TORKOL-4160 file (C-alpha; in steps of 0.2 Angstrom, whole numbers, padded with zeros to 4 digits, m for minus):
325
<pt num="1" X="0305" Y="0131" Z="0035"/>
<pt num="2" X="0292" Y="0117" Z="0033"/>
<pt num="3" X="0290" Y="0105" Z="0047"/>
<pt num="4" X="0300" Y="0089" Z="0045"/>
<pt num="5" X="0291" Y="0073" Z="0042"/>
<pt num="6" X="0299" Y="0056" Z="0043"/>
<pt num="7" X="0294" Y="0039" Z="0038"/>
<pt num="8" X="0302" Y="0022" Z="0034"/>
<pt num="9" X="0299" Y="0006" Z="0024"/>
<pt num="10" X="0307" Y="m0011" Z="0025"/>
<pt num="11" X="0316" Y="m0017" Z="0009"/>
<pt num="12" X="0304" Y="m0031" Z="0006"/>
<pt num="13" X="0309" Y="m0030" Z="m0013"/>
<pt num="14" X="0291" Y="m0030" Z="m0019"/>
<pt num="15" X="0279" Y="m0015" Z="m0016"/>
<pt num="16" X="0261" Y="m0021" Z="m0017"/>
<pt num="17" X="0244" Y="m0013" Z="m0017"/>
<pt num="18" X="0243" Y="m0013" Z="0002"/>
<pt num="19" X="0260" Y="m0003" Z="0003"/>
<pt num="20" X="0254" Y="0009" Z="m0010"/>
<pt num="21" X="0237" Y="0013" Z="m0003"/>
<pt num="22" X="0242" Y="0011" Z="0015"/>
<pt num="23" X="0258" Y="0022" Z="0014"/>
<pt num="24" X="0266" Y="0027" Z="m0002"/>
<pt num="25" X="0252" Y="0036" Z="m0010"/>
<pt num="26" X="0250" Y="0047" Z="0005"/>
<pt num="27" X="0269" Y="0050" Z="0005"/>
<pt num="28" X="0268" Y="0057" Z="m0012"/>
<pt num="29" X="0255" Y="0069" Z="m0007"/>
<pt num="30" X="0264" Y="0074" Z="0009"/>
<pt num="31" X="0279" Y="0080" Z="m0001"/>
<pt num="32" X="0270" Y="0096" Z="m0005"/>
<pt num="33" X="0266" Y="0100" Z="0014"/>
<pt num="34" X="0282" Y="0095" Z="0023"/>
<pt num="35" X="0300" Y="0093" Z="0022"/>
<pt num="36" X="0300" Y="0074" Z="0020"/>
<pt num="37" X="0313" Y="0062" Z="0024"/>
<pt num="38" X="0309" Y="0044" Z="0018"/>
<pt num="39" X="0321" Y="0030" Z="0022"/>
<pt num="40" X="0322" Y="0012" Z="0016"/>
<pt num="41" X="0325" Y="0005" Z="0034"/>
<pt num="42" X="0338" Y="m0009" Z="0029"/>
<pt num="43" X="0345" Y="m0011" Z="0047"/>
<pt num="44" X="0327" Y="m0015" Z="0053"/>
<pt num="45" X="0327" Y="m0029" Z="0040"/>
<pt num="46" X="0342" Y="m0037" Z="0050"/>
<pt num="47" X="0330" Y="m0041" Z="0064"/>
<pt num="48" X="0322" Y="m0056" Z="0055"/>
<pt num="49" X="0331" Y="m0069" Z="0044"/>
<pt num="50" X="0339" Y="m0062" Z="0028"/>
<pt num="51" X="0351" Y="m0066" Z="0014"/>
<pt num="52" X="0365" Y="m0053" Z="0011"/>
<pt num="53" X="0364" Y="m0054" Z="m0008"/>
<pt num="54" X="0345" Y="m0053" Z="m0008"/>
<pt num="55" X="0345" Y="m0038" Z="0004"/>
<pt num="56" X="0356" Y="m0028" Z="m0008"/>
<pt num="57" X="0344" Y="m0031" Z="m0022"/>
<pt num="58" X="0329" Y="m0028" Z="m0012"/>
<pt num="59" X="0335" Y="m0011" Z="m0006"/>
<pt num="60" X="0338" Y="m0006" Z="m0024"/>
<pt num="61" X="0321" Y="m0013" Z="m0029"/>
<pt num="62" X="0312" Y="m0003" Z="m0016"/>
<pt num="63" X="0321" Y="0013" Z="m0021"/>
<pt num="64" X="0315" Y="0010" Z="m0039"/>
<pt num="65" X="0298" Y="0007" Z="m0033"/>
<pt num="66" X="0296" Y="0022" Z="m0022"/>
<pt num="67" X="0303" Y="0033" Z="m0036"/>
<pt num="68" X="0291" Y="0026" Z="m0049"/>
<pt num="69" X="0276" Y="0029" Z="m0037"/>
<pt num="70" X="0281" Y="0048" Z="m0037"/>
<pt num="71" X="0294" Y="0051" Z="m0023"/>
<pt num="72" X="0303" Y="0066" Z="m0029"/>
<pt num="73" X="0321" Y="0067" Z="m0024"/>
<pt num="74" X="0320" Y="0086" Z="m0028"/>
<pt num="75" X="0307" Y="0088" Z="m0015"/>
<pt num="76" X="0311" Y="0075" Z="m0003"/>
<pt num="77" X="0326" Y="0065" Z="0004"/>
<pt num="78" X="0326" Y="0047" Z="0000"/>
<pt num="79" X="0340" Y="0036" Z="0007"/>
<pt num="80" X="0344" Y="0020" Z="0015"/>
<pt num="81" X="0345" Y="0019" Z="0034"/>
<pt num="82" X="0362" Y="0011" Z="0034"/>
<pt num="83" X="0370" Y="0026" Z="0025"/>
<pt num="84" X="0366" Y="0037" Z="0040"/>
<pt num="85" X="0377" Y="0031" Z="0054"/>
<pt num="86" X="0372" Y="0045" Z="0066"/>
<pt num="87" X="0355" Y="0036" Z="0068"/>
<pt num="88" X="0363" Y="0020" Z="0075"/>
<pt num="89" X="0374" Y="0030" Z="0086"/>
<pt num="90" X="0359" Y="0040" Z="0093"/>
<pt num="91" X="0350" Y="0023" Z="0095"/>
<pt num="92" X="0365" Y="0017" Z="0107"/>
<pt num="93" X="0363" Y="0033" Z="0117"/>
<pt num="94" X="0344" Y="0031" Z="0119"/>
<pt num="95" X="0346" Y="0013" Z="0123"/>
<pt num="96" X="0355" Y="0018" Z="0139"/>
<pt num="97" X="0339" Y="0026" Z="0146"/>
<pt num="98" X="0327" Y="0013" Z="0139"/>
<pt num="99" X="0319" Y="0002" Z="0152"/>
<pt num="100" X="0321" Y="m0016" Z="0147"/>
<pt num="101" X="0303" Y="m0021" Z="0152"/>
<pt num="102" X="0295" Y="m0008" Z="0140"/>
<pt num="103" X="0304" Y="m0017" Z="0125"/>
<pt num="104" X="0298" Y="m0034" Z="0130"/>
<pt num="105" X="0280" Y="m0028" Z="0130"/>
<pt num="106" X="0281" Y="m0021" Z="0113"/>
<pt num="107" X="0268" Y="m0029" Z="0101"/>
<pt num="108" X="0281" Y="m0031" Z="0087"/>
<pt num="109" X="0293" Y="m0040" Z="0098"/>
<pt num="110" X="0279" Y="m0052" Z="0104"/>
<pt num="111" X="0273" Y="m0055" Z="0086"/>
<pt num="112" X="0291" Y="m0058" Z="0079"/>
<pt num="113" X="0295" Y="m0069" Z="0094"/>
<pt num="114" X="0281" Y="m0081" Z="0089"/>
<pt num="115" X="0284" Y="m0079" Z="0070"/>
<pt num="116" X="0303" Y="m0083" Z="0071"/>
<pt num="117" X="0306" Y="m0092" Z="0088"/>
<pt num="118" X="0323" Y="m0098" Z="0082"/>
<pt num="119" X="0329" Y="m0080" Z="0078"/>
<pt num="120" X="0327" Y="m0070" Z="0094"/>
<pt num="121" X="0340" Y="m0057" Z="0094"/>
<pt num="122" X="0345" Y="m0041" Z="0103"/>
<pt num="123" X="0341" Y="m0031" Z="0087"/>
<pt num="124" X="0324" Y="m0037" Z="0087"/>
<pt num="125" X="0321" Y="m0032" Z="0105"/>
<pt num="126" X="0328" Y="m0015" Z="0103"/>
<pt num="127" X="0320" Y="m0012" Z="0086"/>
<pt num="128" X="0309" Y="0002" Z="0094"/>
<pt num="129" X="0325" Y="0011" Z="0100"/>
<pt num="130" X="0332" Y="0012" Z="0083"/>
<pt num="131" X="0315" Y="0017" Z="0076"/>
<pt num="132" X="0315" Y="0031" Z="0089"/>
<pt num="133" X="0332" Y="0036" Z="0084"/>
<pt num="134" X="0327" Y="0037" Z="0065"/>
<pt num="135" X="0314" Y="0049" Z="0069"/>
<pt num="136" X="0323" Y="0060" Z="0083"/>
<pt num="137" X="0339" Y="0061" Z="0072"/>
<pt num="138" X="0329" Y="0074" Z="0061"/>
<pt num="139" X="0318" Y="0081" Z="0076"/>
<pt num="140" X="0304" Y="0075" Z="0065"/>
<pt num="141" X="0287" Y="0083" Z="0070"/>
<pt num="142" X="0276" Y="0072" Z="0060"/>
<pt num="143" X="0276" Y="0053" Z="0056"/>
<pt num="144" X="0263" Y="0045" Z="0046"/>
<pt num="145" X="0259" Y="0028" Z="0053"/>
<pt num="146" X="0246" Y="0015" Z="0053"/>
<pt num="147" X="0237" Y="0009" Z="0069"/>
<pt num="148" X="0249" Y="m0006" Z="0071"/>
<pt num="149" X="0264" Y="0007" Z="0073"/>
<pt num="150" X="0255" Y="0017" Z="0086"/>
<pt num="151" X="0265" Y="0009" Z="0101"/>
<pt num="152" X="0281" Y="0013" Z="0092"/>
<pt num="153" X="0277" Y="0032" Z="0091"/>
<pt num="154" X="0271" Y="0032" Z="0109"/>
<pt num="155" X="0288" Y="0024" Z="0114"/>
<pt num="156" X="0297" Y="0037" Z="0103"/>
<pt num="157" X="0288" Y="0051" Z="0113"/>
<pt num="158" X="0291" Y="0042" Z="0129"/>
<pt num="159" X="0310" Y="0041" Z="0126"/>
<pt num="160" X="0312" Y="0059" Z="0120"/>
<pt num="161" X="0303" Y="0066" Z="0135"/>
<pt num="162" X="0314" Y="0055" Z="0146"/>
<pt num="163" X="0330" Y="0061" Z="0138"/>
<pt num="164" X="0324" Y="0079" Z="0139"/>
<pt num="165" X="0320" Y="0078" Z="0157"/>
<pt num="166" X="0336" Y="0070" Z="0162"/>
<pt num="167" X="0349" Y="0079" Z="0151"/>
<pt num="168" X="0340" Y="0095" Z="0144"/>
<pt num="169" X="0328" Y="0099" Z="0130"/>
<pt num="170" X="0333" Y="0093" Z="0113"/>
<pt num="171" X="0319" Y="0083" Z="0105"/>
<pt num="172" X="0302" Y="0090" Z="0100"/>
<pt num="173" X="0286" Y="0080" Z="0103"/>
<pt num="174" X="0283" Y="0069" Z="0088"/>
<pt num="175" X="0265" Y="0069" Z="0082"/>
<pt num="176" X="0257" Y="0054" Z="0074"/>
<pt num="177" X="0250" Y="0059" Z="0057"/>
<pt num="178" X="0234" Y="0049" Z="0053"/>
<pt num="179" X="0230" Y="0050" Z="0035"/>
<pt num="180" X="0215" Y="0043" Z="0026"/>
<pt num="181" X="0221" Y="0026" Z="0020"/>
<pt num="182" X="0210" Y="0011" Z="0016"/>
<pt num="183" X="0215" Y="m0005" Z="0024"/>
<pt num="184" X="0219" Y="m0017" Z="0010"/>
<pt num="185" X="0214" Y="m0035" Z="0013"/>
<pt num="186" X="0224" Y="m0048" Z="0004"/>
<pt num="187" X="0217" Y="m0061" Z="m0009"/>
<pt num="188" X="0213" Y="m0073" Z="0005"/>
<pt num="189" X="0199" Y="m0061" Z="0010"/>
<pt num="190" X="0204" Y="m0061" Z="0029"/>
<pt num="191" X="0221" Y="m0055" Z="0032"/>
<pt num="192" X="0230" Y="m0038" Z="0028"/>
<pt num="193" X="0239" Y="m0039" Z="0011"/>
<pt num="194" X="0256" Y="m0046" Z="0014"/>
<pt num="195" X="0271" Y="m0053" Z="0005"/>
<pt num="196" X="0274" Y="m0065" Z="0019"/>
<pt num="197" X="0256" Y="m0072" Z="0018"/>
<pt num="198" X="0258" Y="m0072" Z="m0001"/>
<pt num="199" X="0241" Y="m0065" Z="m0003"/>
<pt num="200" X="0246" Y="m0049" Z="m0012"/>
<pt num="201" X="0245" Y="m0041" Z="m0029"/>
<pt num="202" X="0262" Y="m0033" Z="m0034"/>
<pt num="203" X="0261" Y="m0015" Z="m0039"/>
<pt num="204" X="0272" Y="m0018" Z="m0055"/>
<pt num="205" X="0265" Y="m0035" Z="m0060"/>
<pt num="206" X="0258" Y="m0037" Z="m0078"/>
<pt num="207" X="0240" Y="m0038" Z="m0082"/>
<pt num="208" X="0242" Y="m0057" Z="m0085"/>
<pt num="209" X="0249" Y="m0060" Z="m0068"/>
<pt num="210" X="0236" Y="m0049" Z="m0059"/>
<pt num="211" X="0222" Y="m0058" Z="m0068"/>
<pt num="212" X="0229" Y="m0075" Z="m0064"/>
<pt num="213" X="0231" Y="m0070" Z="m0045"/>
<pt num="214" X="0213" Y="m0064" Z="m0045"/>
<pt num="215" X="0206" Y="m0080" Z="m0050"/>
<pt num="216" X="0210" Y="m0087" Z="m0033"/>
<pt num="217" X="0204" Y="m0072" Z="m0024"/>
<pt num="218" X="0191" Y="m0075" Z="m0010"/>
<pt num="219" X="0174" Y="m0068" Z="m0014"/>
<pt num="220" X="0157" Y="m0069" Z="m0006"/>
<pt num="221" X="0155" Y="m0087" Z="0001"/>
<pt num="222" X="0137" Y="m0087" Z="m0003"/>
<pt num="223" X="0139" Y="m0084" Z="m0021"/>
<pt num="224" X="0144" Y="m0100" Z="m0028"/>
<pt num="225" X="0140" Y="m0098" Z="m0047"/>
<pt num="226" X="0133" Y="m0085" Z="m0059"/>
<pt num="227" X="0115" Y="m0083" Z="m0056"/>
<pt num="228" X="0117" Y="m0083" Z="m0037"/>
<pt num="229" X="0113" Y="m0067" Z="m0028"/>
<pt num="230" X="0128" Y="m0059" Z="m0021"/>
<pt num="231" X="0132" Y="m0048" Z="m0006"/>
<pt num="232" X="0146" Y="m0036" Z="m0013"/>
<pt num="233" X="0147" Y="m0028" Z="0004"/>
<pt num="234" X="0155" Y="m0044" Z="0010"/>
<pt num="235" X="0166" Y="m0047" Z="m0005"/>
<pt num="236" X="0184" Y="m0041" Z="m0005"/>
<pt num="237" X="0185" Y="m0041" Z="m0024"/>
<pt num="238" X="0171" Y="m0028" Z="m0024"/>
<pt num="239" X="0181" Y="m0017" Z="m0011"/>
<pt num="240" X="0195" Y="m0017" Z="m0024"/>
<pt num="241" X="0183" Y="m0012" Z="m0037"/>
<pt num="242" X="0179" Y="0003" Z="m0026"/>
<pt num="243" X="0198" Y="0008" Z="m0028"/>
<pt num="244" X="0201" Y="0004" Z="m0046"/>
<pt num="245" X="0185" Y="0006" Z="m0056"/>
<pt num="246" X="0175" Y="0021" Z="m0061"/>
<pt num="247" X="0160" Y="0026" Z="m0050"/>
<pt num="248" X="0147" Y="0022" Z="m0063"/>
<pt num="249" X="0155" Y="0005" Z="m0066"/>
<pt num="250" X="0156" Y="0001" Z="m0047"/>
<pt num="251" X="0137" Y="0005" Z="m0046"/>
<pt num="252" X="0133" Y="m0007" Z="m0060"/>
<pt num="253" X="0144" Y="m0021" Z="m0053"/>
<pt num="254" X="0135" Y="m0019" Z="m0036"/>
<pt num="255" X="0118" Y="m0020" Z="m0044"/>
<pt num="256" X="0122" Y="m0034" Z="m0056"/>
<pt num="257" X="0131" Y="m0044" Z="m0042"/>
<pt num="258" X="0116" Y="m0042" Z="m0030"/>
<pt num="259" X="0104" Y="m0048" Z="m0044"/>
<pt num="260" X="0115" Y="m0063" Z="m0050"/>
<pt num="261" X="0118" Y="m0056" Z="m0067"/>
<pt num="262" X="0136" Y="m0054" Z="m0064"/>
<pt num="263" X="0147" Y="m0069" Z="m0060"/>
<pt num="264" X="0163" Y="m0069" Z="m0050"/>
<pt num="265" X="0174" Y="m0074" Z="m0064"/>
<pt num="266" X="0169" Y="m0060" Z="m0075"/>
<pt num="267" X="0169" Y="m0048" Z="m0060"/>
<pt num="268" X="0187" Y="m0053" Z="m0057"/>
<pt num="269" X="0192" Y="m0051" Z="m0075"/>
<pt num="270" X="0185" Y="m0033" Z="m0076"/>
<pt num="271" X="0195" Y="m0029" Z="m0060"/>
<pt num="272" X="0211" Y="m0036" Z="m0066"/>
<pt num="273" X="0210" Y="m0025" Z="m0082"/>
<pt num="274" X="0206" Y="m0010" Z="m0072"/>
<pt num="275" X="0220" Y="m0012" Z="m0059"/>
<pt num="276" X="0232" Y="m0014" Z="m0074"/>
<pt num="277" X="0226" Y="0001" Z="m0082"/>
<pt num="278" X="0226" Y="0012" Z="m0067"/>
<pt num="279" X="0244" Y="0007" Z="m0063"/>
<pt num="280" X="0250" Y="0008" Z="m0081"/>
<pt num="281" X="0260" Y="0025" Z="m0079"/>
<pt num="282" X="0268" Y="0019" Z="m0062"/>
<pt num="283" X="0273" Y="0002" Z="m0070"/>
<pt num="284" X="0280" Y="0011" Z="m0086"/>
<pt num="285" X="0291" Y="0023" Z="m0074"/>
<pt num="286" X="0296" Y="0007" Z="m0064"/>
<pt num="287" X="0302" Y="m0002" Z="m0080"/>
<pt num="288" X="0311" Y="0014" Z="m0086"/>
<pt num="289" X="0321" Y="0016" Z="m0069"/>
<pt num="290" X="0325" Y="m0003" Z="m0069"/>
<pt num="291" X="0336" Y="0001" Z="m0083"/>
<pt num="292" X="0345" Y="0015" Z="m0073"/>
<pt num="293" X="0352" Y="0006" Z="m0057"/>
<pt num="294" X="0367" Y="0018" Z="m0056"/>
<pt num="295" X="0356" Y="0033" Z="m0056"/>
<pt num="296" X="0345" Y="0026" Z="m0043"/>
<pt num="297" X="0360" Y="0022" Z="m0032"/>
<pt num="298" X="0366" Y="0039" Z="m0034"/>
<pt num="299" X="0349" Y="0046" Z="m0028"/>
<pt num="300" X="0351" Y="0036" Z="m0012"/>
<pt num="301" X="0369" Y="0042" Z="m0010"/>
<pt num="302" X="0364" Y="0060" Z="m0012"/>
<pt num="303" X="0350" Y="0058" Z="0000"/>
<pt num="304" X="0362" Y="0051" Z="0013"/>
<pt num="305" X="0373" Y="0067" Z="0011"/>
<pt num="306" X="0358" Y="0078" Z="0014"/>
<pt num="307" X="0351" Y="0067" Z="0028"/>
<pt num="308" X="0368" Y="0066" Z="0037"/>
<pt num="309" X="0369" Y="0085" Z="0037"/>
<pt num="310" X="0353" Y="0086" Z="0048"/>
<pt num="311" X="0357" Y="0070" Z="0059"/>
<pt num="312" X="0375" Y="0076" Z="0063"/>
<pt num="313" X="0369" Y="0092" Z="0071"/>
<pt num="314" X="0356" Y="0082" Z="0082"/>
<pt num="315" X="0370" Y="0070" Z="0087"/>
<pt num="316" X="0382" Y="0083" Z="0091"/>
<pt num="317" X="0369" Y="0092" Z="0102"/>
<pt num="318" X="0365" Y="0075" Z="0110"/>
<pt num="319" X="0383" Y="0070" Z="0114"/>
<pt num="320" X="0386" Y="0087" Z="0122"/>
<pt num="321" X="0371" Y="0085" Z="0133"/>
<pt num="322" X="0377" Y="0068" Z="0139"/>
<pt num="323" X="0395" Y="0074" Z="0142"/>
<pt num="324" X="0405" Y="0064" Z="0128"/>
<pt num="325" X="0416" Y="0072" Z="0115"/>
């Protein structure tokens, strides 16, 4: 049997270029190497302010987006976290051996504490425990993460080892799977692409919307007008060209930018066209699936059945180790 890989994504409702290049594109490729379990982690979304009706829509929207990008329910398990109650029960058990101090020092807690000072809650503090339970429920041996999630994987290994030493061996060591993923900077030219910062390009947006958003994208500050010699190595728009434009065109854009022949307006126009073209098939699949919400919901339900079959075994073993029936 292939090694189990687990990864989750919050139901933000909108997949953007950062999500795709940072995670989802790799997930699609990893389906051929691992037994993959991908979850829309809706319980994690409860840790920050949310609206119930919006959350319901965003879960479905995220599922449609992942399927459109190439997550294959025949190869992988795709489900929502809330549909696998064994994970939350395991989180409660793991919380009983989790030192409070380690949670208070977690970067995510500190960050959200500053971001949402009026919404401090126990779920936010114990977020890493549930994340560890998500992974350990399946005895996942690999988790693809970005650098910002490294502390959570370290915590997962810590709590698994702590449990194994106290109650007996159950959980394997979960390895961080680093994949080659470009860090996508947002349209503001300085922060990571983010829905919260509204500096993103949505994966399924039309060419018109993409071109309109790119008009306000930050470029080389020294290139004010066409004719000015540019520095493409300092320009985020050029970095996006490297992802979406053909190699020969990238070389031409670099040369013409440096000479002043190519202005930023035209450069952004070309980029918008190329982004739309490269994502055309994904966007077409997305529009098709949007017309089949019941089919997508059924995929999530079927995924939950398969996920629970694995998680139930782990939970049963865990309960036996700690002495409960």
